[in-house]
Residue, then its C-alpha position, 0 to 999 in steps of 0.5 A: m655069065a650070070k647077071l641080075t637085071l633091074d628095069l626101072h620103067p615100072i617105077f620111074n615116077k616113084g622116087d622113093r622106090i627107085e633108090q630102094a630098088l638100086e640098093d636091093i639089087i646091089d645087095e642081092a648081087e653081093r649076097k648071091r655073088v653075081p658079077t654083073v648087074e644090068i640097070i635099065p633106066g630107059k632113054g627118055s629125057g635122061q633124068l632117071k639115068k642121071r638119078v641112077l648115076r648120082f646114086l651109083d656115084r655115092k661114096d657109100i655105093k661106089q665102094r661096093y662095086h668094081r666098075l660101071d659101064k654105060d652101054r654104047d649101043n643102048h643109051g638107056r642101059l647101065f652095067v655095074y660090075f662087082r669083083f669078089r674075093g675069097k670063098r663064098 
């Protein structure tokens, strides 16, 4: 299964770059028709994960993906699933 991965560790303290990185990875998944995006906010205090979840819950973003899962075994990881219809 093909997937894209976004590790937010290198930019965890650069607020403006976090949302841009999230937007970029969603754009790339749609453009390449990749069904899964793995986002790694890390465990830490949980603030970065909350920020990512708020971003993904935005109405304009939420309508772009099919499902969001939190990894049961690793609390520092999220999966965003896309459903593509029709031909490329």
